C-alpha positions as a Markdown table, in Angstrom:
| # | Residue | x | y | z |
|---|---|---|---|---|
| 1 | Phe | 12.9 | 212.2 | 53.2 |
| 2 | Phe | 13.6 | 209.0 | 50.8 |
| 3 | Arg | 17.0 | 209.4 | 51.6 |
| 4 | Gln | 16.3 | 208.8 | 55.4 |
| 5 | Glu | 14.0 | 206.0 | 54.7 |
| 6 | Ser | 16.1 | 204.2 | 53.0 |
| 7 | Gln | 18.9 | 204.5 | 55.8 |
| 8 | Ser | 16.6 | 203.4 | 58.5 |
| 9 | Ser | 15.4 | 200.4 | 56.3 |
| 10 | Ala | 19.2 | 199.6 | 55.7 |
| 11 | Trp | 19.7 | 199.7 | 59.9 |
| 12 | Thr | 16.5 | 197.6 | 60.3 |
| 13 | Thr | 17.7 | 194.8 | 58.2 |
| 14 | Ala | 21.4 | 194.8 | 59.5 |
| 15 | Gly | 19.9 | 194.6 | 63.0 |
| 16 | Val | 17.4 | 191.6 | 61.7 |
| 17 | Ser | 20.6 | 190.2 | 60.2 |
| 18 | Tyr | 22.9 | 190.2 | 63.6 |
| 19 | Ile | 19.9 | 188.8 | 65.5 |
| 20 | His | 19.7 | 185.7 | 63.0 |
| 21 | Lys | 23.3 | 185.2 | 63.6 |
| 22 | Arg | 24.4 | 185.1 | 66.9 |
| 23 | Arg | 21.1 | 182.9 | 67.6 |
| 24 | Glu | 22.9 | 180.9 | 65.1 |
| 25 | Lys | 26.1 | 181.1 | 66.9 |
| 26 | Glu | 24.2 | 180.2 | 70.1 |
| 27 | Arg | 22.7 | 177.1 | 69.1 |
| 28 | Thr | 26.1 | 175.9 | 67.7 |
| 29 | Lys | 27.6 | 176.5 | 71.1 |
| 30 | Glu | 24.7 | 174.7 | 72.8 |
| 31 | Ser | 24.9 | 171.9 | 70.3 |
| 32 | Thr | 28.9 | 171.6 | 70.5 |
| 33 | Ile | 28.4 | 171.7 | 74.5 |
| 34 | Met | 25.6 | 169.1 | 75.2 |
| 35 | Ala | 26.9 | 166.7 | 72.4 |
| 36 | Pro | 29.7 | 164.7 | 73.1 |
| 37 | Lys | 32.9 | 164.3 | 70.7 |
| 38 | Met | 32.5 | 162.2 | 67.7 |
| 39 | Lys | 35.2 | 159.7 | 67.3 |
| 40 | Lys | 35.3 | 157.9 | 64.1 |
| 41 | Tyr | 37.7 | 154.9 | 64.0 |
| 42 | Asp | 39.1 | 153.9 | 60.4 |
| 43 | Gln | 38.8 | 150.3 | 59.3 |
| 44 | Val | 38.8 | 147.9 | 61.4 |
| 45 | Glu | 41.6 | 144.7 | 61.7 |
| 46 | Pro | 40.8 | 141.4 | 60.6 |
| 47 | Gly | 39.7 | 140.0 | 64.5 |
| 48 | Gly | 37.6 | 143.2 | 64.8 |
| 49 | Met | 34.2 | 144.6 | 64.2 |
| 50 | Asp | 32.9 | 143.9 | 60.8 |
| 51 | Ser | 31.6 | 147.7 | 59.9 |
| 52 | Ser | 33.6 | 149.9 | 58.8 |
| 53 | Lys | 33.3 | 152.7 | 60.7 |
| 54 | Val | 31.6 | 153.0 | 64.7 |
| 55 | Ser | 30.6 | 156.4 | 65.7 |
| 56 | Val | 30.5 | 156.8 | 69.5 |
| 57 | Ala | 28.1 | 158.8 | 69.7 |
| 58 | Lys | 25.4 | 157.0 | 68.6 |
| 59 | Ala | 26.5 | 154.4 | 71.7 |
| 60 | Thr | 26.1 | 151.5 | 69.9 |
| 61 | Val | 28.1 | 148.6 | 69.8 |
| 62 | Thr | 28.3 | 146.1 | 66.9 |
| 63 | Ile | 29.1 | 142.3 | 67.5 |
| 64 | Gly | 30.1 | 140.9 | 64.1 |
| 65 | Asp | 30.0 | 137.5 | 62.7 |
| 66 | Thr | 33.1 | 136.4 | 64.5 |
| 67 | Gln | 32.3 | 137.9 | 68.1 |
| 68 | Met | 28.9 | 136.5 | 68.0 |
| 69 | Pro | 29.0 | 132.6 | 68.8 |
| 70 | Leu | 31.4 | 133.5 | 71.6 |
| 71 | Val | 29.0 | 135.8 | 73.2 |
| 72 | Gly | 26.3 | 132.9 | 72.5 |
| 73 | Gln | 28.8 | 130.5 | 74.3 |
| 74 | Leu | 29.3 | 132.7 | 77.6 |
| 75 | Ile | 25.3 | 133.2 | 77.6 |
| 76 | Ala | 24.9 | 129.4 | 77.2 |
| 77 | Ser | 27.6 | 128.5 | 79.9 |
| 78 | Ile | 26.2 | 130.7 | 82.4 |
| 79 | Val | 22.5 | 129.3 | 81.7 |
| 80 | Leu | 24.4 | 126.0 | 82.5 |
| 81 | Leu | 26.1 | 127.0 | 85.3 |
| 82 | Ile | 22.6 | 128.5 | 87.3 |
| 83 | Ala | 20.9 | 125.2 | 86.2 |
| 84 | Leu | 23.5 | 123.2 | 87.8 |
| 85 | Val | 23.7 | 125.8 | 91.2 |
| 86 | Val | 19.7 | 126.1 | 91.3 |
| 87 | Gly | 19.7 | 121.9 | 91.1 |
| 88 | Leu | 22.0 | 121.6 | 93.7 |
| 89 | Asn | 19.8 | 124.0 | 96.3 |
| 90 | Glu | 16.7 | 121.7 | 94.9 |
| 91 | Trp | 18.4 | 118.7 | 95.7 |
| 92 | Asp | 19.8 | 120.0 | 99.4 |
| 93 | Lys | 17.1 | 120.4 | 100.7 |
| 94 | Ser | 15.5 | 116.9 | 99.6 |
| 95 | Gly | 18.9 | 115.3 | 101.1 |
| 96 | Glu | 19.5 | 113.8 | 97.3 |
| 97 | Trp | 21.7 | 115.7 | 95.7 |
| 98 | Phe | 24.5 | 113.7 | 96.7 |
| 99 | Lys | 22.8 | 111.2 | 94.4 |
| 100 | Gln | 22.9 | 113.3 | 91.2 |
| 101 | Lys | 25.6 | 112.3 | 88.9 |
| 102 | Asn | 28.4 | 114.2 | 87.5 |
| 103 | Trp | 27.4 | 117.4 | 89.3 |
| 104 | Gly | 31.2 | 118.3 | 90.2 |
| 105 | Tyr | 32.3 | 118.0 | 86.1 |
| 106 | Gly | 29.3 | 120.3 | 85.2 |
| 107 | Ile | 30.5 | 123.0 | 87.1 |
| 108 | Ala | 33.7 | 122.8 | 85.7 |
| 109 | Ala | 32.6 | 122.4 | 82.3 |
| 110 | Ala | 30.4 | 125.2 | 83.1 |
| 111 | Val | 33.0 | 127.4 | 84.3 |
| 112 | Thr | 36.1 | 126.6 | 81.8 |
| 113 | Ala | 33.5 | 127.0 | 78.8 |
| 114 | Met | 32.7 | 130.7 | 80.2 |
| 115 | Cys | 36.6 | 131.4 | 80.8 |
| 116 | Phe | 37.6 | 130.3 | 76.9 |
| 117 | Ser | 34.8 | 132.0 | 75.5 |
| 118 | Ile | 35.7 | 135.4 | 77.3 |
| 119 | Leu | 39.1 | 134.7 | 76.7 |
| 120 | Gly | 37.9 | 134.1 | 72.7 |
| 121 | Ile | 36.0 | 137.4 | 72.7 |
| 122 | Phe | 39.1 | 139.2 | 74.1 |
| 123 | Leu | 41.2 | 137.5 | 71.1 |
| 124 | Ser | 38.6 | 138.7 | 68.4 |
| 125 | Phe | 39.1 | 142.1 | 69.2 |
| 126 | Asn | 42.5 | 142.0 | 68.9 |
| 127 | Ser | 43.7 | 140.7 | 65.8 |
| 128 | Lys | 47.3 | 140.8 | 66.5 |
| 129 | Trp | 47.2 | 138.1 | 69.6 |
| 130 | Asn | 44.3 | 136.4 | 67.4 |
| 131 | Asp | 46.1 | 135.7 | 64.3 |
| 132 | Met | 49.6 | 134.8 | 66.2 |
| 133 | Pro | 50.5 | 131.5 | 64.7 |
| 134 | Val | 51.4 | 129.0 | 66.9 |
| 135 | Glu | 53.4 | 126.0 | 65.6 |
| 136 | Phe | 53.0 | 122.2 | 66.7 |
| 137 | Thr | 54.7 | 119.0 | 65.3 |
| 138 | Ser | 52.7 | 115.4 | 65.4 |
| 139 | Ser | 54.0 | 112.1 | 64.4 |
| 140 | Ile | 51.8 | 112.6 | 61.0 |
| 141 | Met | 52.5 | 116.1 | 59.9 |
| 142 | Lys | 53.7 | 119.6 | 60.7 |
| 143 | Asn | 51.2 | 122.4 | 60.8 |
| 144 | Thr | 50.6 | 126.0 | 62.1 |
| 145 | Ala | 47.4 | 127.5 | 63.9 |
| 146 | Ser | 46.8 | 130.8 | 65.1 |
| 147 | Val | 45.7 | 131.4 | 69.1 |
| 148 | Gly | 41.9 | 132.2 | 67.8 |
| 149 | Ser | 41.1 | 128.7 | 66.0 |
| 150 | Leu | 43.0 | 126.9 | 68.7 |
| 151 | Asn | 40.8 | 128.5 | 71.4 |
| 152 | Asn | 38.0 | 127.7 | 68.7 |
| 153 | Ile | 38.8 | 124.2 | 68.2 |
| 154 | Phe | 39.3 | 123.9 | 72.2 |
| 155 | Leu | 35.6 | 124.8 | 73.0 |
| 156 | Phe | 34.1 | 122.8 | 70.2 |
| 157 | Val | 35.6 | 119.8 | 71.9 |
| 158 | Trp | 35.1 | 120.7 | 75.1 |
| 159 | Trp | 31.3 | 121.5 | 74.4 |
| 160 | Ile | 30.5 | 117.7 | 72.6 |
| 161 | Ile | 32.1 | 116.3 | 75.4 |
| 162 | Ala | 30.1 | 118.2 | 78.2 |
| 163 | Ala | 26.9 | 117.9 | 76.5 |
| 164 | Gly | 27.6 | 113.9 | 75.5 |
| 165 | Ile | 28.2 | 113.4 | 79.4 |
| 166 | Leu | 25.5 | 115.7 | 81.1 |
| 167 | Thr | 22.6 | 114.8 | 78.8 |
| 168 | Phe | 23.1 | 110.9 | 78.2 |
| 169 | Asp | 24.8 | 110.1 | 81.6 |
| 170 | Gly | 22.9 | 112.9 | 83.4 |
| 171 | Pro | 21.5 | 115.1 | 85.7 |
| 172 | Phe | 20.4 | 117.1 | 82.5 |
| 173 | Val | 18.7 | 113.4 | 81.0 |
| 174 | Leu | 15.3 | 115.2 | 80.0 |
| 175 | Thr | 14.7 | 119.0 | 79.1 |
| 176 | Ser | 15.3 | 121.9 | 80.8 |
| 177 | Asn | 17.5 | 124.9 | 81.2 |
| 178 | Gly | 20.5 | 122.9 | 81.5 |
| 179 | Tyr | 19.6 | 120.4 | 78.8 |
| 180 | Phe | 19.3 | 123.1 | 75.9 |
| 181 | Ala | 22.4 | 125.0 | 77.0 |
| 182 | Cys | 24.6 | 122.2 | 76.5 |
| 183 | Trp | 23.3 | 121.9 | 72.9 |
| 184 | Ala | 23.3 | 125.4 | 72.1 |
| 185 | Gly | 26.9 | 125.2 | 73.0 |
| 186 | Cys | 27.6 | 122.5 | 70.5 |
| 187 | Ile | 25.7 | 124.5 | 67.9 |
| 188 | Leu | 27.5 | 127.7 | 68.5 |
| 189 | Ser | 31.4 | 126.3 | 69.1 |
| 190 | Thr | 30.5 | 124.5 | 65.4 |
| 191 | Ile | 29.7 | 127.7 | 64.0 |
| 192 | Gly | 32.5 | 129.3 | 65.7 |
| 193 | Leu | 35.0 | 126.9 | 63.9 |
| 194 | Gly | 33.8 | 128.6 | 61.1 |
| 195 | Tyr | 30.7 | 127.6 | 59.6 |
| 196 | Ser | 28.2 | 129.7 | 59.4 |
| 197 | Ile | 24.7 | 129.1 | 59.5 |
| 198 | Asn | 24.1 | 129.2 | 55.8 |
| 199 | Thr | 26.7 | 126.7 | 55.4 |
| 200 | Leu | 25.7 | 124.0 | 57.9 |
| 201 | Gln | 22.2 | 124.2 | 56.2 |
| 202 | Glu | 23.9 | 123.7 | 53.0 |
| 203 | Ser | 25.1 | 120.8 | 54.4 |
| 204 | Val | 22.5 | 119.3 | 56.0 |
| 205 | Thr | 20.1 | 120.0 | 52.9 |
| 206 | Ser | 23.4 | 118.5 | 50.5 |
| 207 | Leu | 22.9 | 115.2 | 52.6 |
| 208 | Gly | 19.3 | 115.2 | 53.6 |
| 209 | Ser | 17.4 | 113.1 | 55.2 |
| 210 | Leu | 19.9 | 110.0 | 54.9 |
| 211 | Leu | 22.3 | 112.3 | 57.7 |
| 212 | Gly | 19.5 | 112.6 | 60.0 |
| 213 | Leu | 18.9 | 109.2 | 60.0 |
| 214 | Gly | 22.1 | 108.2 | 60.5 |
| 215 | Val | 22.6 | 110.3 | 63.5 |
| 216 | Ala | 18.9 | 109.1 | 65.1 |
| 217 | Ser | 20.7 | 105.6 | 65.0 |
| 218 | Val | 23.6 | 107.2 | 66.7 |
| 219 | Val | 21.5 | 109.2 | 69.4 |
| 220 | Val | 19.2 | 106.0 | 70.1 |
| 221 | Ile | 22.4 | 103.4 | 70.3 |
| 222 | Leu | 23.8 | 105.7 | 73.2 |
| 223 | Ala | 20.6 | 106.8 | 74.9 |
| 224 | Leu | 19.9 | 103.0 | 75.3 |
| 225 | Phe | 22.9 | 101.9 | 77.7 |
| 226 | Gly | 21.5 | 101.8 | 81.3 |
| 227 | Ser | 18.0 | 100.9 | 80.3 |
| 228 | Phe | 18.3 | 97.0 | 79.7 |
| 229 | Ser | 17.4 | 96.1 | 82.6 |
| 230 | Ala | 14.2 | 97.8 | 83.2 |
| 231 | Phe | 13.2 | 97.8 | 79.5 |
| 232 | Leu | 14.7 | 94.8 | 78.2 |
| 233 | Thr | 12.6 | 93.9 | 75.2 |
| 234 | Glu | 11.9 | 97.5 | 73.8 |
| 235 | Ser | 15.9 | 98.3 | 74.6 |
| 236 | Ile | 17.0 | 95.4 | 72.4 |
| 237 | Tyr | 14.7 | 95.8 | 69.6 |
| 238 | Ser | 16.0 | 99.3 | 69.3 |
| 239 | Met | 19.2 | 98.4 | 69.3 |
| 240 | Val | 18.7 | 96.3 | 66.5 |
| 241 | Val | 16.8 | 98.6 | 64.4 |
| 242 | Ala | 19.4 | 101.5 | 64.9 |
| 243 | Cys | 22.4 | 99.1 | 63.8 |
| 244 | Leu | 21.0 | 97.9 | 61.0 |
| 245 | Thr | 19.9 | 101.6 | 60.0 |
| 246 | Leu | 23.7 | 102.7 | 60.3 |
| 247 | Leu | 24.8 | 99.6 | 58.4 |
| 248 | Ala | 21.9 | 100.8 | 55.2 |
| 249 | Val | 22.6 | 104.1 | 55.4 |
| 250 | Ser | 26.7 | 103.8 | 55.3 |
| 251 | Gly | 26.0 | 102.0 | 52.1 |
| 252 | Val | 23.9 | 104.1 | 50.5 |
| 253 | Trp | 26.1 | 107.0 | 51.5 |
| 254 | Tyr | 29.5 | 105.0 | 49.9 |
| 255 | Ala | 27.3 | 104.1 | 47.1 |
| 256 | Glu | 26.6 | 107.8 | 46.7 |
| 257 | Arg | 30.6 | 108.9 | 46.6 |
| 258 | Ile | 31.7 | 106.2 | 44.2 |
| 259 | Glu | 28.7 | 107.4 | 42.1 |
| 260 | Phe | 27.0 | 103.9 | 41.9 |
| 261 | Lys | 23.1 | 104.4 | 41.7 |
| 262 | Ile | 21.3 | 102.3 | 43.4 |
| 263 | Asn | 18.2 | 100.2 | 41.6 |
| 264 | Tyr | 14.8 | 101.5 | 42.5 |
| 265 | Tyr | 13.8 | 98.0 | 43.4 |
| 266 | Phe | 16.0 | 97.4 | 46.3 |
| 267 | Glu | 16.0 | 101.5 | 47.3 |
| 268 | Val | 12.0 | 101.4 | 47.9 |
| 269 | Pro | 11.7 | 98.5 | 50.0 |
| 270 | Met | 14.6 | 98.9 | 52.2 |
| 271 | Phe | 13.8 | 102.6 | 53.3 |
| 272 | Ser | 10.2 | 101.3 | 53.4 |
| 273 | Val | 10.7 | 98.8 | 55.4 |
| 274 | Leu | 12.9 | 101.2 | 58.0 |
| 275 | Ser | 10.5 | 103.4 | 58.2 |
| 276 | Phe | 7.7 | 101.2 | 59.5 |
| 277 | Leu | 10.3 | 99.3 | 62.0 |
| 278 | Trp | 11.3 | 102.9 | 63.2 |
| 279 | Ile | 7.5 | 103.9 | 63.4 |
| 280 | Leu | 6.9 | 100.8 | 65.6 |
| 281 | Leu | 10.3 | 102.1 | 67.7 |
| 282 | Ala | 9.1 | 105.1 | 68.1 |
| 283 | Cys | 5.8 | 104.3 | 69.4 |
| 284 | Leu | 7.2 | 101.5 | 71.5 |
| 285 | Val | 10.0 | 103.2 | 73.4 |
| 286 | Thr | 8.2 | 107.3 | 73.9 |
| 287 | Phe | 4.8 | 105.1 | 75.3 |
| 288 | Ser | 6.2 | 102.0 | 77.0 |
| 289 | Gly | 9.5 | 103.2 | 77.7 |
| 290 | Pro | 12.5 | 103.8 | 78.2 |
| 291 | Phe | 12.0 | 107.1 | 76.8 |
| 292 | Glu | 8.4 | 108.2 | 78.1 |
| 293 | Ser | 10.4 | 112.0 | 78.5 |
| 294 | Thr | 11.8 | 114.2 | 76.3 |
| 295 | Gly | 15.3 | 114.1 | 75.9 |
| 296 | Asn | 18.3 | 112.6 | 73.6 |
| 297 | Gly | 16.1 | 109.7 | 72.6 |
| 298 | Tyr | 12.8 | 110.6 | 72.6 |
| 299 | Phe | 13.7 | 113.3 | 69.9 |
| 300 | Ala | 16.0 | 110.9 | 68.3 |
| 301 | Ser | 13.4 | 108.2 | 68.2 |
| 302 | Trp | 10.4 | 110.2 | 66.6 |
| 303 | Gly | 13.5 | 111.8 | 64.4 |
| 304 | Gly | 14.1 | 108.5 | 62.9 |
| 305 | Ala | 10.8 | 108.2 | 62.3 |
| 306 | Ile | 10.1 | 111.2 | 60.3 |
| 307 | Met | 13.7 | 110.8 | 58.5 |
| 308 | Ser | 13.1 | 107.2 | 57.5 |
| 309 | Thr | 9.7 | 107.9 | 55.8 |
| 310 | Val | 10.6 | 111.0 | 54.3 |
| 311 | Leu | 13.5 | 108.6 | 52.7 |
| 312 | Ala | 10.7 | 106.2 | 51.5 |
| 313 | Val | 8.5 | 108.6 | 50.2 |
| 314 | Ser | 11.3 | 110.6 | 48.2 |
| 315 | Ser | 12.7 | 107.3 | 46.9 |
| 316 | Leu | 9.2 | 106.0 | 45.6 |
| 317 | Lys | 8.7 | 109.8 | 44.3 |
| 318 | Arg | 12.3 | 109.7 | 42.3 |
| 319 | Lys | 11.0 | 106.2 | 40.8 |
| 320 | Glu | 7.5 | 107.3 | 39.3 |
| 321 | Asp | 9.2 | 110.5 | 37.9 |
| 322 | Asp | 11.8 | 108.2 | 36.1 |
| 323 | Ser | 9.3 | 105.4 | 34.6 |
| 324 | Gln | 7.2 | 108.8 | 33.5 |
| 325 | Asp | 10.5 | 110.2 | 31.8 |
| 326 | Ser | 11.1 | 106.6 | 30.1 |
| 327 | Glu | 7.4 | 106.6 | 29.1 |
| 328 | Asp | 7.3 | 109.8 | 27.4 |
| 329 | Pro | 7.8 | 110.2 | 23.5 |
| 330 | Ser | 9.7 | 113.7 | 24.2 |
| 331 | Tyr | 12.0 | 111.8 | 26.0 |
| 332 | Glu | 13.6 | 109.7 | 23.4 |
| 333 | Glu | 13.7 | 112.9 | 20.9 |
| 334 | Glu | 15.9 | 114.8 | 23.2 |
| 335 | Gly | 18.3 | 111.9 | 22.3 |
| 336 | Asn | 17.9 | 110.3 | 26.2 |
| 337 | Ile | 16.9 | 106.8 | 24.5 |
| 338 | Glu | 18.3 | 105.8 | 21.4 |
| 339 | Ser | 15.8 | 104.9 | 19.2 |
| 340 | Pro | 15.8 | 102.5 | 16.1 |
| 341 | Asp | 16.1 | 105.0 | 13.4 |
| 342 | Asp | 19.2 | 106.3 | 15.0 |
| 343 | Glu | 21.1 | 102.9 | 13.9 |
| 344 | Pro | 24.1 | 103.8 | 11.6 |
| 345 | Asn | 23.5 | 103.1 | 7.7 |
| 346 | Phe | 26.7 | 101.1 | 6.2 |
| 347 | Ser | 27.5 | 101.6 | 2.7 |
| 348 | Ile | 29.8 | 99.4 | 0.6 |
| 349 | Asp | 31.6 | 101.6 | -1.9 |
């Protein structure tokens, strides 16, 4: 009886184990049929994607730091092209589209930027072609550059010229999709040269508001061309203030470069006067003209007013901090200022 019971129990256990193994085998077979084949790539070459391994089964596409600026420039050129085409249809209905400036150049600029952005994206995934050296000799020096770097340099120069023409001369003098597409292309092309966003932030932070004030002065000067006839007084005043600001910024920058410390009695009044002049300039040209609508001149005017005010406040704060340090008794104890007790004692044997 006991032998028969143990034999039936053994058969039951074997049957349950067989059923479990069969079900597990069917599940494995189904997952193998349903799931796509997993293909893993080894470490990507220097011009490719940044991630070392990519799984095809996850259906993910990783865009690295090399491709991101190029993809952004491609999108910016498409937006610029759409803005020009849509603007042409609107101008054609009113019968005045032929009066718009630089429409043909804008189309050529957008298409060219689009083609070279696609070329750059293709090169970035093929390191052999992207890193191919190109030797060129000029009258000044002999140098070697890669195909990918030359493409990025061309895009940078191309976007700078396109933004200068299309946003200062037309048709995107005022803020619109085409306006922001032009300047987005400029920023992305700068990043494409190898300057990361953190590097740009560090460069701007190191120079601070002084760089911003100088850029605002240049933009105001460029934006004033063509407005002298309609707004003579405002234009003359803005031109004079911008030119004086450029001279002051150049002097301060050169002094910092040669490590010459400017006296506070000169720095504080200078930036205070510039702050007053820029605030008056911004109110004059944005309320009266010629920068009543948002555009390069509008943003540069208020940007210059803000930057000059920040410089005036920071210079005044530095003066107060230095005066407090000089009056602090602990300042002498740290050896920053020589005290009368520190005079050397001479003895004659």
